[in-house]
C-alpha positions as CSV (number, residue, x, y, z in Angstrom):
1,M,0.1,0.0,0.0
2,L,1.3,3.5,-1.2
3,L,1.0,6.7,0.8
4,V,0.9,9.8,-1.4
5,A,0.7,13.4,-0.6
6,D,-0.4,16.3,-2.8
7,V,0.7,19.6,-1.0
8,G,-1.1,22.7,-2.1
9,N,-1.0,26.1,-1.0
10,T,-4.2,26.0,1.2
11,E,-4.7,22.1,1.6
12,T,-2.8,19.0,1.5
13,T,-4.5,15.9,0.1
14,L,-3.4,12.6,1.4
15,G,-4.1,9.2,-0.3
16,L,-3.7,5.6,0.1
17,C,-3.2,3.6,-3.1
18,E,-3.5,-0.2,-3.3
19,G,-2.5,-1.4,-6.8
20,E,-4.1,1.2,-9.4
21,T,-7.0,2.1,-6.9
22,V,-7.1,5.1,-4.5
23,V,-8.7,3.4,-1.5
24,A,-8.6,6.2,1.0
25,H,-8.0,10.0,1.1
26,W,-8.0,13.0,3.5
27,R,-7.8,16.6,3.2
28,V,-5.6,18.6,5.8
29,T,-4.6,22.2,6.1
30,T,-1.2,22.9,4.8
31,E,0.8,24.2,7.6
32,A,4.4,25.2,7.0
33,A,5.4,25.4,10.7
34,R,4.7,21.8,11.7
35,T,7.8,19.6,12.5
36,P,8.5,16.1,11.4
37,D,7.3,14.7,14.8
38,E,4.1,16.7,14.4
39,V,3.6,15.6,10.9
40,H,4.3,12.1,11.9
41,L,1.7,12.1,14.6
42,L,-0.9,13.6,12.1
43,L,-0.3,10.9,9.5
44,D,-0.3,8.1,12.2
45,G,-3.6,9.5,13.5
46,L,-5.3,9.6,10.1
47,L,-4.2,6.2,9.4
48,R,-5.4,4.8,12.7
49,A,-8.8,6.5,12.3
50,G,-9.1,4.9,9.0
51,G,-8.2,1.4,10.5
52,V,-4.9,1.3,8.5
53,D,-1.9,-0.3,10.1
54,A,1.2,1.7,9.2
55,R,3.1,-1.6,8.8
56,R,1.2,-2.1,5.6
57,L,2.7,0.7,3.8
58,S,5.1,-0.1,1.2
59,G,6.3,3.5,0.2
60,A,5.5,6.9,-0.1
61,A,5.5,9.8,-2.6
62,V,5.1,13.5,-2.4
63,G,4.4,16.4,-4.7
64,S,4.8,19.8,-3.2
65,V,4.3,23.6,-4.2
66,V,5.2,24.6,-0.7
67,P,8.9,24.1,-0.2
68,A,8.9,24.8,3.6
69,V,6.3,21.7,3.9
70,T,8.2,19.2,1.8
71,A,11.2,18.3,3.9
72,P,9.1,17.6,7.3
73,L,6.4,15.8,5.4
74,A,8.9,13.5,3.5
75,E,10.6,12.8,6.7
76,A,7.5,11.9,8.6
77,M,6.5,9.5,5.6
78,R,9.9,7.9,5.8
79,R,9.5,7.2,9.4
80,L,6.1,5.7,8.7
81,T,7.0,3.4,5.8
82,D,10.7,2.8,6.8
83,Q,11.4,3.6,3.0
84,P,12.9,6.7,1.3
85,T,10.2,9.0,0.4
86,V,10.1,9.9,-3.5
87,V,9.8,13.6,-3.9
88,V,8.3,14.4,-7.2
89,D,9.6,17.8,-9.0
90,A,10.8,19.1,-12.2
91,H,14.0,17.3,-11.7
92,A,12.4,14.0,-11.6
93,P,13.1,11.5,-14.4
94,L,9.5,10.8,-15.3
95,G,9.6,10.6,-19.1
96,I,7.7,14.0,-19.4
97,T,9.3,16.5,-21.7
98,L,8.9,20.0,-20.3
99,A,8.8,21.9,-23.6
100,V,9.0,25.4,-22.0
101,D,11.4,28.2,-21.5
102,E,12.0,27.7,-17.8
103,P,11.4,23.8,-17.1
104,L,12.7,23.9,-13.5
105,T,10.1,26.4,-12.6
106,V,7.1,24.1,-13.5
107,G,5.2,23.3,-10.1
108,A,5.3,19.7,-9.1
109,D,1.5,19.6,-9.3
110,R,1.1,20.5,-12.8
111,I,3.9,17.9,-13.9
112,I,2.1,15.1,-11.7
113,N,-1.3,15.8,-13.3
114,T,0.0,15.9,-16.8
115,L,1.9,12.6,-16.2
116,A,-1.3,10.9,-14.9
117,A,-3.4,12.4,-17.8
118,S,-0.9,11.3,-20.6
119,R,-0.3,7.8,-19.0
120,L,-4.0,7.0,-18.0
121,H,-5.8,8.4,-21.1
122,G,-3.1,8.1,-23.9
123,V,-4.3,11.1,-25.7
124,D,-3.6,14.9,-25.9
125,C,-5.2,16.5,-22.8
126,I,-5.8,19.8,-21.2
127,V,-5.9,19.2,-17.4
128,V,-7.8,22.1,-15.6
129,D,-7.0,22.0,-11.9
130,L,-9.4,24.1,-9.9
131,G,-7.6,24.8,-6.7
132,T,-6.0,27.8,-4.9
133,A,-5.0,28.9,-8.3
134,T,-6.7,27.6,-11.6
135,T,-4.2,26.0,-13.8
136,Y,-4.5,24.7,-17.3
137,D,-1.9,22.2,-18.2
138,C,-1.4,21.1,-21.9
139,I,0.2,17.4,-22.4
140,T,0.4,15.4,-25.5
141,S,-0.3,11.7,-25.7
142,D,3.5,11.0,-25.9
143,G,4.3,12.9,-22.8
144,V,5.3,16.5,-24.1
145,F,4.3,19.1,-21.7
146,L,3.7,22.2,-23.8
147,G,2.9,24.9,-21.1
148,G,-0.3,26.4,-20.0
149,I,-2.1,28.9,-18.0
150,I,-2.2,30.1,-14.4
151,Q,-5.1,32.1,-13.1
152,P,-6.4,33.1,-9.6
153,G,-8.5,30.3,-8.2
154,V,-12.2,30.5,-7.7
155,R,-12.2,30.8,-4.2
156,T,-9.2,33.0,-4.1
157,S,-11.0,35.5,-6.3
158,A,-14.3,35.2,-4.1
159,E,-12.3,35.9,-0.8
160,T,-10.6,39.0,-2.5
161,L,-14.1,40.1,-3.4
162,F,-15.4,39.8,0.1
163,R,-12.3,41.4,1.6
164,R,-12.3,44.5,-0.5
165,T,-16.2,45.2,-0.6
166,A,-17.5,46.3,2.8
167,K,-21.1,45.5,2.1
168,L,-20.6,42.1,0.4
169,A,-20.8,39.2,2.9
170,A,-19.1,35.8,2.1
171,T,-21.5,33.4,0.6
172,E,-21.4,29.7,-0.3
173,L,-19.9,29.0,-3.6
174,T,-22.8,27.2,-5.4
175,A,-24.3,28.1,-8.7
176,P,-27.6,30.0,-8.7
177,K,-30.7,29.0,-10.5
178,R,-30.4,31.7,-13.0
179,V,-27.8,34.0,-14.4
180,I,-29.4,37.3,-13.4
181,G,-29.6,37.4,-9.7
182,T,-32.3,39.2,-7.7
183,R,-30.5,39.0,-4.4
184,T,-27.1,39.9,-3.5
185,D,-25.9,36.5,-2.6
186,E,-27.4,35.3,-6.0
187,C,-25.5,38.0,-7.8
188,I,-22.3,37.0,-6.1
189,R,-22.8,33.2,-6.6
190,S,-23.6,33.9,-10.4
191,G,-20.5,36.1,-10.8
192,V,-18.0,33.7,-8.9
193,V,-19.3,30.3,-10.1
194,L,-20.8,31.0,-13.5
195,G,-18.0,33.5,-14.1
196,A,-15.4,30.9,-13.5
197,A,-17.2,28.3,-15.6
198,A,-17.2,30.8,-18.5
199,S,-13.6,31.7,-18.0
200,V,-12.7,27.9,-18.1
201,D,-14.8,27.7,-21.4
202,G,-13.2,30.6,-23.1
203,L,-9.7,29.9,-22.1
204,V,-10.1,26.2,-23.2
205,R,-11.4,27.3,-26.5
206,R,-8.2,29.7,-26.8
207,I,-6.0,26.8,-26.0
208,K,-7.6,24.5,-28.6
209,A,-7.2,27.0,-31.2
210,E,-3.5,27.3,-30.6
211,W,-3.0,23.5,-30.2
212,P,0.1,22.4,-32.4
213,R,-1.3,19.0,-33.3
214,A,-4.3,17.9,-35.6
215,T,-5.9,15.9,-32.8
216,V,-8.5,17.8,-30.4
217,P,-7.3,17.4,-26.7
218,R,-9.6,15.9,-24.2
219,V,-10.5,18.3,-21.3
220,I,-10.2,16.9,-17.7
221,A,-11.0,18.8,-14.5
222,T,-9.7,18.1,-11.0
223,G,-9.2,20.0,-7.9
224,G,-11.3,20.9,-5.0
225,L,-13.9,22.9,-6.9
226,A,-14.0,20.7,-10.1
227,T,-17.4,19.2,-9.4
228,V,-18.8,22.7,-8.7
229,I,-17.9,24.3,-11.9
230,Q,-18.1,21.3,-14.1
231,P,-21.9,21.2,-14.7
232,H,-21.7,24.8,-16.0
233,A,-18.5,24.4,-18.1
234,S,-19.4,22.8,-21.5
235,E,-15.8,22.3,-22.4
236,I,-15.0,20.0,-19.5
237,E,-15.5,16.4,-20.5
238,S,-14.9,14.6,-17.2
239,V,-14.1,15.2,-13.5
240,E,-11.2,13.1,-12.0
241,P,-10.8,14.2,-8.4
242,D,-8.0,11.7,-7.6
243,L,-6.0,12.6,-10.7
244,T,-3.0,14.0,-8.8
245,L,-2.9,11.0,-6.3
246,H,-3.0,8.7,-9.4
247,G,-0.1,10.8,-10.9
248,L,2.0,10.4,-7.6
249,R,1.3,6.6,-7.7
250,L,2.6,6.6,-11.1
251,A,5.6,8.7,-10.5
252,H,6.7,6.6,-7.5
253,G,6.4,3.5,-9.7
254,I,8.6,5.1,-12.4
255,L,11.1,6.4,-9.9
256,T,11.5,3.4,-7.8
257,A,12.1,1.3,-10.9
258,H,15.2,3.2,-11.9
């Protein structure tokens, strides 16, 4: 059983993979101040609560966009598994060609997502990851990362709106029944949720228009808000909430085989 961790700016998603299946996952707040001892206790507690004996773990992999979290987490995972933790970043020999101007600056999450998309689907893909930032990552079927787009995340944009407008209270991020709101909370939800969906559709169409191959790429959504946005974004073909965890699973297999 493999323990994997996707460290985002706001949340860290932890998963347990058995074979090709994600059998359990948890979301915790990303906290840079935790020591390896604290992280070890947190991980051990989550495993115990899930009825998982840490002795069943055969290894671990982490992909992180928060450098201060990476080393304590990797050390805690090593203690749990008694195996070196695989850390996935732009230096990792994953068989992905980073065809961009500054390949070493590409975030681990983007590399992992594109690895998963190309290996699991075997076709050209656009991965839309709706997290703290919304990223659009472009990968060919043969593993060439073409680049992409980074824009402010849906929740990040909403929080900025609430913080900078004294009379607009925070509201739940769900789509309203119609675009034209008749109450303030409906107007906000329309602007945030439907606005994000329209942005996804518009940017995906622009990416497709620039796609360097004759094939039309498949559009996959992942991330915490993917299920909220997908029903209103016609360009999204599927939602795969565990895509990054599967990418970490695949990366662990590739890197430990060397």
